C-alpha positions, 0 to 999 in steps of 0.5 A, spaced: 373 783 919 367 787 920 365 794 923 358 797 926 356 797 919 355 789 919 351 789 926 344 789 922 346 785 916 341 779 915 343 772 913 339 773 906 336 778 902 332 779 895 335 779 888 331 780 882 331 773 877 330 772 870 328 765 868 326 762 861 323 755 861 323 750 856 316 751 854 318 758 852 315 762 858 319 768 861 318 769 868 321 775 872 321 774 880 324 776 886 328 770 890 331 770 897 338 768 896 344 768 902 348 774 904 355 771 902 361 774 907 366 776 903 373 773 902 380 776 903 380 780 897 372 782 897 367 786 900 360 786 902 356 792 899 349 794 901 346 796 894 342 802 894 342 804 887 342 800 880 340 803 873 336 799 868 341 800 862 339 797 855 344 792 856 340 790 862 334 789 859 337 784 854 338 779 860 332 781 864 326 780 858 331 778 852 327 776 846 320 776 850 314 779 847 312 783 853 305 785 849 303 778 852 306 780 859 301 779 865 302 780 873 301 775 879 304 774 886 304 779 891 305 786 892 312 784 896 314 778 891 311 780 884 311 775 878 311 777 871 310 772 866 311 773 858 311 769 852 318 768 848 316 767 840 319 760 838 323 763 833 328 766 838 328 760 843 334 757 839 338 763 840 337 763 848 338 755 849 344 756 853 340 760 859 333 756 858 332 753 865 337 757 869 334 762 874 339 768 872 340 774 877 340 781 873 343 788 873 350 789 871 352 795 875 350 799 882 352 803 887 352 802 895 355 802 902 361 797 903 358 794 910 363 788 911 370 787 908 375 781 907 382 781 911 386 784 905 388 792 906 385 793 899 378 791 902 379 794 909 380 801 905 373 800 902 370 799 909 364 804 910 366 807 903 361 809 898 362 805 892 360 804 885 361 796 882 360 792 876 360 784 876 352 783 875 347 781 880 346 788 882 338 788 883 340 785 889 339 788 897 346 785 898 352 784 893 359 781 895 364 783 889 372 783 889 375 789 890 377 790 883 370 790 881 369 797 885 370 804 884 371 808 891 367 814 890 369 821 893 367 823 900 360 826 899 358 822 893 352 818 894 350 811 891 345 814 886 350 818 883 355 813 883 350 807 881 352 808 873 359 809 874 362 804 869 358 802 863 356 809 860 362 813 863 367 807 860 363 806 854 363 813 852 371 814 854 372 808 850 369 811 843 374 816 843 380 812 845 378 807 839 377 813 835 385 815 836 387 807 836 384 806 829 387 813 826 380 816 825 379 824 827 372 825 828 366 821 831 358 819 829 354 817 834 346 814 834 341 815 839 345 821 841 341 824 847 341 818 851 345 819 858 351 815 854 350 820 848 350 826 853 357 824 856 360 823 850 358 830 847 361 833 854 368 829 853 368 831 845 367 838 847 373 838 853 378 834 848 376 838 842 373 832 838 368 833 833 362 829 834 356 828 829 350 826 833 344 823 830 337 823 834 330 822 832 326 828 835 327 835 835 327 835 843 333 831 843 336 836 838 335 841 843 338 837 849 344 836 845 344 843 843 344 845 850 350 842 851 354 845 846 353 840 840 355 843 834 353 837 829 346 834 831 342 830 825 335 829 826 333 822 822 326 824 822 327 830 818 326 829 810 333 833 809 337 827 814 341 824 809 343 831 806 344 834 813 348 828 815 353 828 809 354 836 810 356 834 817 361 828 815 364 833 810 365 838 815 368 834 820 371 828 816 368 823 821 369 816 818 368 812 825 361 811 828 358 808 834 351 805 833 346 804 839 340 802 834 343 796 831 337 794 826 334 797 820 337 802 815 341 807 819 348 803 819 348 803 812 346 810 811 351 812 815 356 808 811 353 811 805 354 818 807 361 817 809 362 815 802 359 821 799 363 825 804 369 822 802 368 823 794 367 830 795 375 831 796 377 825 792 382 827 787 381 821 782 375 817 780 375 810 782 370 804 780 371 801 787 369 807 791 373 811 795 379 809 799 378 812 805 376 807 810 369 807 814 367 803 820 361 803 824 361 799 830 354 796 833 354 797 840 346 796 842 340 793 839 334 798 840 332 796 834 332 788 834 330 788 826 335 785 821 341 790 819 340 792 812 345 795 808 345 798 801 352 797 798 353 804 795 359 805 799 365 802 795 369 796 798 373 800 803 369 799 809 367 795 816 361 793 820 362 790 826 360 789 833 363 793 839 363 791 847 366 794 852 370 789 856 374 786 850 376 793 849 378 794 856 382 788 856 386 791 849 387 798 853 391 795 859 391 796 866 394 803 866 389 805 861 383 802 865 385 806 871 386 812 867 379 812 865 376 810 872 379 816 875 376 820 870 370 818 872 371 819 880 373 826 878 367 828 874 362 824 877 357 830 878 359 833 871 361 829 865 359 823 867 352 825 871 346 820 870 339 822 870 333 818 872 326 819 871 324 815 877 327 811 883 323 804 884 324 798 889 325 791 887 318 790 887 316 796 884 320 794 878 316 788 877 310 792 875 306 792 869 306 800 869 314 800 870 315 795 865 311 799 860 316 805 861 323 802 862 322 797 857 321 802 851 328 804 852 326 811 850 331 817 851 329 821 857 325 815 861 331 811 865 329 808 871 333 807 877 332 801 882 333 802 890 334 795 893 334 798 900 327 801 899 
């Protein structure tokens, strides 16, 4: 079934694609793809906003060396090419030769809906959606992949209503499920980090934030953060230890991934645990310490110095498997909170809004490709 919204729907639309060739060349381009009419339990969305998250960059540029990037094509259909170092090619063998659509989430208007009651209920609504290929002018998705937003909420406001809002809530849920009492978070002044700080304040959870610049300290302090440690300060290890003693935090979520930071967090957790230990153990503290790596802002090797005993864990964290563990009722609870607090707790901030074509310029890539805090881009495919 359709409405007046469907009258101007084209038969095809532009979609951003990423391809790695057998010769080790990354190619970014805009492809013309069919606009697919929705099945019974699906909707067609005119996409008007889609964020560029770090997780999107993993597919968009992958391990390519962007210092080798060059631009060609036209202003309407630009092409960016770059070389992928040979040592990384085996790790991405499964995607070689496949032109892949990019973008995990977005926001837009439902312009056509399938025949089911749930699909029809979304017709004309502003929704956020998850499911890939969000850097598209039109996107057909299942109803379950949509989040109906309150009247008056714009696609821009709802564009990032899945990845960061659900991940930040999942961190607190994991803390409780695994019997920890407080949290540590790195790259903590990010959009996700600010959401997490707001959640922790609202729920009375102690949060130790780790950042690397004074201006990031100021951002979090402005939100009411009590514990913010600057990793660029000489006193960082002592500051972190003091915050861990004060909070008793034994669970960390690390967006950095590479380098020494994950190991440093475990080391400071061990020192903090030993401050309250009743007896000495040659095997280290029996307080369990866990760091989950959920990002890769630093692609170098993760280095740890094992000075934190034997009661610890270092692993990966991915949102989708966690949501499966939480169950349908729990996921709906998290989703509803996003709708209710989209302008407060889960507000996202962008430095620039660009069209699909403008996203594939050397200037834009040089900014959002750095994954720097405070330089988040939003793609508006309708521009």
